[in-house]
BAKE-684512 format. One record per atom (N, C-alpha, C, O): y, x, z. Coordinates in steps of 0.2 Angstrom, whole numbers, plus 5000, padded with zeros to 4 digits. Example, Ala and Ser with C-alpha at 12.3 -4.5 7.8 and 13.67 -1.06 7.14 Angstrom:
497250665039;497850625039;498450665039;498350715042;498950645035;499550685036;500050645039;500650675040;
***
This chain:
531255094736;531255104743;531555044746;532155024744;531155004750;531454944753;531854964759;531555004763;532354934760;532854944766;532954884770;533154834767;532854884776;533054834780;533754844784;533754894788;534154804783;534854814787;534954754791;534854694790;535354774797;535454724802;536154694799;536654724799;536154634798;536854594796;536954534799;537254494797;536654524805;536654464809;537354454813;537354414817;537854494811;538454484815;539054474810;538954464804;539654474813;540254454809;540454514804;540854504800;540154574805;540354624801;540054624794;540354644789;539554584793;539154584786;538754644785;538554684790;538654654779;538154704777;538554774777;539054784774;538254824781;538554884782;538354934776;537854944773;538954964773;538855004767;539155064768;539755074770;538855124766;539155194767;539155224760;538655224756;539755234758;539855264751;539955344752;540355354756;539655384748;539655454749;539955484742;539655464737;540455524743;540755554737;540555634737;540755664742;540155654733;539955734733;540455774729;540955744726;540355834730;540755884726;540655874718;540255844716;541155904714;541055894707;540455924704;540155964707;540255894698;539655914695;539855954689;539855924683;539956014689;540256064684;539656094680;539056094683;539756104674;539156144670;538956204673;538356214673;539356244676;539056304679;538656294685;538456334688;538656234688;538256214693;537556174691;537156144694;537556174684;536856154681;536956084678;536356054677;537556054678;537655984676;537855984669;538456004667;537555964664;537755964657;538455914656;538455864659;538955944653;539555904653;539555844649;539155844644;539955794650;540055734646;540655704647;540955724653;540955664643;541655634644;541555554642;541055534638;542055524643;542155454641;541955444634;542355474630;541555394632;541255334635;540555354638;540155314639;540455414639;539755444643;539155414639;538755384642;539055434633;538555414629;538055484627;537655474623;538255534630;537855594629;537355614634;536855584635;537555674638;537155704643;537155654649;536655664653;537655624651;537755584657;537455514656;537555484651;536955494660;536755524667;536055544666;535755574671;535655534661;534955544660;534755614657;534155624655;535155664656;535055724653;534455764657;534455754663;534055794653;533555834657;533655914655;533655924649;533655954660;533756024658;533156054655;532556034656;533356104651;532756134647;532256164652;532456214656;531656144652;531156174657;530856234655;530756244649;530756284660;530356344659;529656324659;529256364656;529456274662;528756244662;528856174663;529356144665;528256134661;528256064662;528456044669;528755984670;528356074674;528456054681;529156074683;529456054688;529556114679;530256134681;530756094678;531356104679;530556044674;531055994671;531455954676;531155934681;532055954676;532555924681;533055874677;533255894672;533255824681;533755784679;534355794684;534255764690;534855834683;535255854687;535755804690;535955804696;535855754686;536355694689;535955654694;536255614698;535255654693;534955614698;534655654704;534655634709;534555724702;534355764708;534855774713;534755784719;535555774711;536055784716;535955734721;536155744727;535855674719;535755614724;535155624729;535255614735;534655644726;533955664730;534155724735;533955724741;534555774733;534655824737;535155804743;534955824749;535655774742;536055754747;535855704752;535855704758;535555654749;535255594753;534655604756;534555584762;534155634753;533455634756;533155704757;532955714763;533255754753;532855814753;533255874756;532955904761;533855884754;534255934756;534555924763;534355944768;535155884762;535555874768;535355814772;535555804778;534855774770;534555724773;535055674776;534955654782;535555654772;536055604775;535855534777;536055514782;535355504773;535055444775;534655454782;534755414786;534355504783;533955514789;534355534795;534155514801;534955564794;535455574799;535655514802;535655504808;535855464798;536155404800;535555354804;535755324809;534955364801;534455324804;534255354811;534155314816;534255414812;534255444819;534755424823;534655424829;535355414821;535955394825;535955324826;536355294830;535455284823;535355214825;535755164819;535855104821;535855194814;536255154809;535755144803;535355194801;535755094799;535355084794;535655044788;535554984787;536255084785;536655044780;536355054773;535855094772;536655014769;536555024761;536955084760;537555084761;536655134757;537055194755;537155204747;536655194744;537755204745;537955214738;538255274737;538755294740;537955314733;538155384731;538255384723;537755394719;538855374721;539055384714;538955454711;539055504715;538655464706;538455534703;538955534697;538855514691;539555574698;540055574693;539955644688;539655694690;540155634682;540155694677;540755734677;541255704675;540755794679;541355844678;541955814681;542455814678;541955794687;542455764691;542755704689;543255674691;542455674684;542755604681;542355544684;541855534683;542755514689;542455464693;542555394690;542255344692;542855394684;542855324680;543355284684;543855304687;543055224685;543455174689;543355174697;543655144701;542855224699;542555214705;542955254711;542755254716;543555294709;544055324714;544655274714;545155294716;544555204712;545055164713;544855104717;544155094718;545255074721;545055014725;544654954722;544154924724;544954934716;544654884712;543954904710;543454864709;543954964707;543254984704;542754994710;542154974708;542855024715;542355034720;542154964724;541654954726;542654924724;542554854727;542054814723;541554784725;542154824716;541654794711;540954824712;540454784711;540954894712;540254924712;539954904719;539354874719;540254904724;539954884731;539654804730;539054794732;540054764727;539754694727;539254684722;538854644723;539254724716;538654724711;538054754714;537454724714;538154804718;537554834721;537254784726;536554774726;537554754730;537354714735;537054654733;536554624735;537354624727;537054564724;536454584721;535954534721;536354644718;535654664715;535154664720;534654644719;535354704726;534854714731;534554654734;533954644735;535054604736;534854534738;534454494734;533954464736;534754494727;534354454722;533654484721;533154444719;533554544722;532854574721;532454584727;531954604728;532754554733;532454554739;532254624741;531754634744;532754674740;532554744742;532954754749;532754814751;533354714751;533554724758;533554654761;533454604758;533554664768;533454604771;533954594777;534254634780;534154524778;534654514783;534454504790;534654454794;533954544792;533754544799;533554614801;533454654797;533554624807;533454694810;532754714809;532654774811;532254674808;531554704807;531154664801;531254604800;530854704797;530454664792;529954614794;529654624799;529954564790;529454504792;528754524789;528554494784;528454574793;527754584791;527354574797;527554594803;526854544797;526354534802;525654554801;525454564796;525354564807;524654584806;524154524805;524354464807;523654524802;523154474800;522454504801;522254554798;522054474804;521354484805;520954444800;520954384801;520554484796;520154444791;519554474790;519454534788;518954444792;518254474791;518154544795;517854584793;518554544801;518454604805;518954654803;518954714806;519354644798;519854694795;520554674797;520654614798;520954724798;521654714799;522054724793;521954774789;522454674792;522954684786;523654674788;523754644793;524054694783;524754674784;524854614779;524654624773;525254564781;525454514776;526154494776;526354484782;526454474771;526154474764;525854544762;526154594764;525354534758;524954594756;525454644751;525354704751;525754604747;526154644741;526854604740;526954554743;527254634735;527854604734;528454614738;528354634744;528954584737;529554594741;529554564748;529254514749;529754604754;529754574760;530354554763;530454544769;530854564759;531554554761;531654474760;531354434757;532154454764;532354384764;533054374765;533454424767;533354314765;534054304766;534454294761;534354324755;535054264762;535554254756;536054314757;536054354762;536454324751;536954374751;537454364756;537854314755;537554404761;538154384766;538854384762;538954404756;539254344765;539954334762;540354394763;540954394759;540254444766;540654504768;540154564769;539554564770;540554624768;540254684770;540754734774;541254714775;540454784777;540954834780;540854904777;540254924776;541354934774;541254994771;541455044775;541955044779;541055104774;541255174776;541255214770;540855214766;541855254769;541955294763;541955364766;542355384770;541555404763;541455474765;541555524759;541355504753;541755584761;541755634756;541655704758;541855724764;541255744754;541155814757;541555864751;541455854745;541855914754;542155964750;542655944746;543055904748;542555954739;543055924735;542955854733;543355824729;542355824735;542255754734;542755714738;542755654737;543155744743;543655714747;544155694743;544555654745;544255724737;544855704732;544755634730;545355594729;544155604729;544055534727;544255494733;544455434732;544055514739;544255474745;544955474746;545255414747;545355524745;546055524746;546355474741;546855444743;546155484734;546355434729;546255364731;546755324731;545655354734;545555284735;545955254741;546055194742;546255294745;546755274750;547355234747;547655194751;547455244741;548155224738;548055184731;548355144730;547455204728;547355184721;547155114720;546555104721;547655064719;547454994719;547454964712;547354904711;547455014707;547454994700;546955044696;546855104698;546555014691;546155054687;546455054679;546855014677;546155104675;546255104668;545955044665;545455054662;546354994664;546054924661;545854934654;545454894651;546154984650;546054994643;545255024643;544854994638;545155064647;544455094647;543955054650;543355044648;544155024655;543754984660;543954914661;544354904665;543754864656;544054794657;543854774663;543354774666;544354734666;544354694672;543754654673;543454654678;543554614668;543054574669;542354604670;541954574671;542354674669;541754714669;541754764676;541254774679;542354784677;542354834682;542854824688;543054864692;543154764688;543654754693;543554694698;543254644696;543754714704;543754654709;544454664713;544654724713;544654614716;545254624719;545254684724;544754694728;545854724724;545854784728;545754764736;545454804740;545954704737;545954684745;545154674746;545054684752;544754664741;544054654743;543754724746;543254724750;544054784745;543854844748;544254854754;544054874759;544954854753;545354874759;545254824765;545354854770;545154764764;545054714769;544354724773;544254704779;543954764770;543254774773;543054854775;542554864777;543554894773;543554964773;543654984781;544254984783;543155004785;543255014792;543255084794;543555104799;542855124790;542855194792;542955244786;542855224780;543155304788;543255354783;543055424787;543255434792;542555454783;542255514786;542455574781;542255574775;542755614784;543055684781;542555734783;542555754789;542155764778;541555814780;541855874776;541655884770;542155914780;542455974777;542755964770;542656004765;543155914770;543555904764;544055954762;544455984766;544055964755;544556014752;544955974747;544755964741;545555954749;546055914744;546355964739;546756014741;546255954733;546656004728;547356004729;547656054726;547655954732;548355954732;548655974740;549155964742;548156004743;548356034749;548155994756;548055934755;548056024761;547855994767;548355934770;548155884772;548955954769;549555904772;549555844768;549655784770;549355844761;549255794757;548755744759;548755684759;548155774761;547555744763;547655704770;547555654770;548055744774;548155714781;548655654781;548555604784;549155664776;549555604775;549255544772;549355484775;548755554768;548355494765;547955464770;547955404770;547655504774;547255474779;547655434785;547455384787;548255464787;548655424791;548955364788;548955314792;549055364782;549255304778;548755254779;548855194780;548055274777;547555234777;547455204784;547355144785;547455244789;547355214796;547855164798;547755124803;548455164795;548955114796;548955044791;549355004792;548455044788;548354994783;548154934785;548154924791;547854884781;547654824783;547054824788;546554854787;547154784794;546654784799;546654854803;546054874804;547254884804;547254944807;546854954813;546555004814;546854904817;546554914824;545754914823;545454934828;545554904817;544754914816;544654964811;544054974809;545055004810;544955064806;544855134810;545255144815;544355174808;544255234812;544155294807;543955284801;544355354809;544255414805;543855464809;543955484815;543355494806;542955554809;543055614804;542855604799;543255664807;543455724803;543055784805;542955794811;542655824801;542255874803;542455934798;542555934792;542655994802;542856054797;542556114800;542456124806;542456164795;542256224797;542956274796;543456254795;542856344798;543456384797;543556394790;544156424788;543056374785;543256384778;543756334776;544156354771;543856284779;544356224776;544956214781;545356184780;544956244787;545456234792;545456294796;544956324798;546156314797;546256374802;546756364807;546956414811;547056304808;547456274813;548156294812;548356314806;548656294817;548456274824;548456194825;548156174830;548756154821;548856084822;548356054817;548456064811;547956004818;547555974814;547855914811;547655884805;548355884814;548755834810;548455764811;548755714809;547855754815;547555694816;547455674823;547555614825;547355724827;547255714835;547655764838;547655824836;548055744843;548555784847;548155844849;547655834852;548455904848;548055964851;547855974858;547456004860;548355934863;548155934870;547555884871;547455884877;547255854867;546755814868;546055844864;545555814864;546155904862;545555934858;545355994864;545756034867;544755984865;544356034870;543956084866;543556064862;544056144868;543556204865;543056214869;543156234875;542356214867;541856244871;541456294867;541256284861;541256344871;541456374877;542256384876;542556404871;542656384882;543356394882;543456464879;543956484876;543056514881;543056584879;542456594873;541856594875;542556604867;542056604863;541656664864;541856714866;540956654863;540456714863;540256734856;539956684853;540356784855;540256814848;540556764842;540256754837;541156744844;541456694839;541256624839;541456584835;540756604843;540456534843;540856494847;540956514853;541056434845;541356384848;541456324844;541356324837;541556264847;541656204844;542256174848;542256174854;542656134844;543256104846;543156024845;542956004839;543255984849;543155914848;543755874852;543855894858;543955824849;544455784853;544555714849;544355714843;544855664853;544955594850;545555574852;545855594857;545855534848;546555494850;546355454856;545855434857;546955434859;546855394865;546455334864;546155304869;546555304858;546255234857;545555244854;545255204853;545355304853;544655314851;544555304843;544055304841;545055294839;545055284832;544955344828;544755344822;545155394831;545055464826;544755514831;544955524836;544255544828;543955604831;543955664826;543855654820;544155724829;544155784825;543655834829;543655834835;543355864824;542855914826;542955974822;542955974816;542956034825;543056094821;542556144824;542556164830;542156174819;541656224821;541956294819;542256304813;541756344823;541856404820;541356424816;540756404816;541456464811;540956484806;540356514809;539756504807;540356554814;539756584818;539356534820;538756534820;539656484823;539256424826;538856394821;538256374823;539056384814;538656354809;538256404806;537656374803;538356464806;537856504802;537256524806;536756534804;537356534813;536756544817;536556614816;536856654812;535956634818;535656704817;534856694818;534656694823;534656684812;533856674812;533456734815;532956734817;533856794816;533456854818;533556864826;533356904830;534056814829;534156824836;533556804840;533156764838;533456844846;532956824850;532956754853;533556724855;532456724853;532456654855;532656594850;532656544851;532756624844;532956574839;532456524837;531856544836;532556464837;532156404836;532256374829;532756354827;531656374826;531756334819;531956264819;531556224823;532456244816;532656174816;532756144809;532656184804;532756084808;532856054802;533456014802;533455954805;534056034798;534056094794;534156154799;534356144804;533956214797;533956264801;534656304800;534856324795;534956314806;535556354806;535356424804;534956454807;535856454799;535656514797;535356514790;535256574787;535256454787;534956454780;535456424776;535356434770;536056404778;536556374774;537156414776;537256434782;537656424771;538356444773;538656394777;538456344777;539256414781;539556374785;539756314782;539656254785;540156314776;540356254773;539856204772;539956144774;539256224769;538756174767;538256164773;537856124772;538456194779;538056164785;538356104788;538056064792;539056094786;539356034790;539055974788;538955934792;538955954781;538655894779;537955884782;537655834782;537655944784;536955934787;536955914793;536355894796;537455904797;537555884804;538055824805;537955794810;538555824801;539155784802;538955704802;539155664806;538555684797;538355614796;538055584802;538155534804;537555624805;537255604811;537755594817;537655544821;538255634818;538755624823;539155564822;539255524826;539455564816;539855504814;539555444815;539955394818;538955434813;538555374813;538455344820;538255294821;538555394825;538455374832;539055324835;538955294840;539555334832;540155284834;540055214831;539855204825;540155174835;540055104833;540655074829;541155094829;540455034824;540955004820;541454964825;541254934830;542054964823;542554934827;542654864826;543054824829;
***
């Protein structure tokens, strides 16, 4: 898939990194461990028929980014067209990718590959033109890569996590070293500052920190105060499955507005931002996310409210909302 990204400003190439929940065997992902020479990442599940064969470590990317939660299309609809990187980890082992040096290296390697193969372009519209030839209309160039431009000298990173995937994001807030015995620096390492100096946004999508909510909030607040603090922003989205109040720890409660003020059949949404606009907090009641497909006047939407549980409905809408905020 060819992607055109707008990188004609000082921000450089926009990159969104997404960390998904764990890939456990009971969720259909064959287990593997370092040095990952077995089932990960190309294992094929035993098919019941030729058409039912699946590659679960590849399939999870397709589900989140394109077919199921449509993360890519949410951001496109919001006016963003970033390079999206979604690591597919085996059994909660992120290898070097939940450390600042490891993720910085991954982003730089991906961008170098994309620009070298001319799979992305450093302009806001593809350089494709119409050509009339013998009474017929053609696009030209007729084939081959249509991207152009040199690899920009910088990028801007947004790091996001859903559910237990937020554990990798929390660790990234402070982990400035990797296991150099397993992951030699010459292959897996870039200076941590190459990430922290370009990390502009953090998106918490109904995150569940294994060490508790207070630990997660403390990590986020520490990240907000890090290098280039005035250009860092945090957008948090939670259901009642992961947050029950009363204080969210990110946005003062007197700046959070509930609509409607008096819930109707338990339906309400709370939203608020800090005075400087750097942090946004959104909290959905579970009935809001569940919907009622049998209710009179229910309209079918994509994704359809009422077809996912409350927790899993959050990533189906949060990315489109978060992407509407401009980079600082």
